[in-house]
N, C-alpha and C positions, 0 to 999 in steps of 0.2 A: 610447044610439046605436044607429041603425040601419046595419047592415053588410050589405053585397052582396058574395058570392063567387062569381065566375063562372069557370068552368074549362073546358078542352078537355082530352079525355085520351083516347088510343087504348087503351093497355094497361091503364087504370085506375090507375097511378101517380100521377098528379097529381090525379085524383078523390080518392085517399086522403088525399093532403096536404089538398086543400079540405075534406073532412070533418072531419079532425082539427082543422084551424084553425077549423072552423066549431063544434065542440063545445067548444073551448077559449075562444073568444070569446063564445059563448054563457053558458058558465059564469060568466064575469066579470060576467054581467048585462047584455050587449048583447043586441039583437034583431037575429038572424043569418039571412040568407035564401042558402042554398047552390044555385046553379044551373048545370047544362050548358050550355056555349056553344051545344050544337045545340038547347036548348030556349028560347032568347031571341032577341028582335029588338033590333036595334041602337037605334031610334029613342027617345030618352028613357031608356036603360037606367038612367042612375044618378040619376034624377029620384026624390025621396022618400028618398034615403039619405044618410047623413053622410060614409060612407066605403066604398071600392069595392076589393076585392082581385081580382086578375086572375092566373089560373094557366094556365099552358100547356106542352105537352110540346112539343119542338122537335128537329129533326134537320136535316142538311144538311152537306155538305162544302165546297161553295164558297159557299153563302150559307145563311142561317138559312130553314128551312121550318118555318113553324107548323102545328100540328095542324089538320087540316082542319076541323072544325066551328068552331074559332076561329078560322082564318083567314078564313072567311066573315064574322064578327062584325068583325073586325080591320079588314076593308076598308072598314067603315061606321062605323069609331070616330068619326069626325067629327061623326056624330049621336046620340052615346050622352049627351050634356049632361054632359061631363067637368069643364067649367071651374069652378075653385074647388072642387073635390071632393078630400078626400084619399083618396089611393090607394097602393097597394104590389102588387107582384108576386112570383109565385113560379113556379117550373117543376121538373119533373123531368127529367133528362135521363142521357145516357150520355158520360162522359167521353172515351170514345175518338173521339167527333166532334170536328173543329175548334172549332166553336162550342157547347161545351157550356152548355146552357140558354140559349143565345142569345135564346131568347124574352123572358126578362127584359130583357135590354137592349134590345130592339125596343120592346116593349111601354112600358117607362119614357120612352125618348125619344120615342115617340109621344104619351103621356099628359101628359108635360110641355109638350110643343108645344101641346097643347090646352088649356093653362093648368090644369092638375090640379096638386094639390100632393101631392109624393111624402112618405110618412111616414117609410118605412124603405128600405135599400137593399134589392134584391131576393134572395130565397132561392132557392139552386140547391142541389138536391137529386140526388145520384146514385142513378138506381133508384125503388124505392118509397121510403115513409117509414120503414118498420121499421128500416132499419140508421141512420137519421138522426134518430130521433124525438127527441131531445136538441136537436138543430139546430132542429126545426120548433117544438118547444114553447118555447125560448128566443126565435126569432123572434116566435111568436104573444106571447109576454109582452111584447115591446117593441111589438107594434102595440096590444095592449091599454092600454099605458102611453100611447101616443101618442094613443088614442081619449080617455082620461080626462084629458090635459093639455091 
C-alpha cells in the first residue's frame, strides 16, 4: 500500500510523530512518503495513494487554530482528492488549551464530509512523542492492521 503522511508543525512535535509513524509503517512493508504541509499543494494531493495520514498542531482558546502551513492546505481541502481514500489524523498539543488537539476533530469532520473513509479515531499526543511513544506505536500498529485488512 502507498501511504502519504502530511503534517504541519511549528515546534517540531507533530513532525516527530509523522516521522515515527512513517518509519513504523514503512518497516511493515508499505511505501510511505512523509511531507511537510509547507511543501505540498492541495490539487490532487491524495492521487496515487491508498491512504493518507494528516497531522497538525493546533491551539486556540475560543476556537481551534490550525498550524499556519497546514491551515493554508486545509483551506483548499476540497481539491485534494479525498473521496474514497482511507485516512487517519493525528496531532500534538497542550492540554492546558480548551481544544486539546482540536485539529484532529476538525480534520476528521472535513475529510469525512469530502467522502474519505476514516481508518482509526485520531491520535492526540501531549507535547512531543517521547512521552507518548507507546501510544504512537499502538496507533501506528492499528493503522498498519487497517492497511492490511
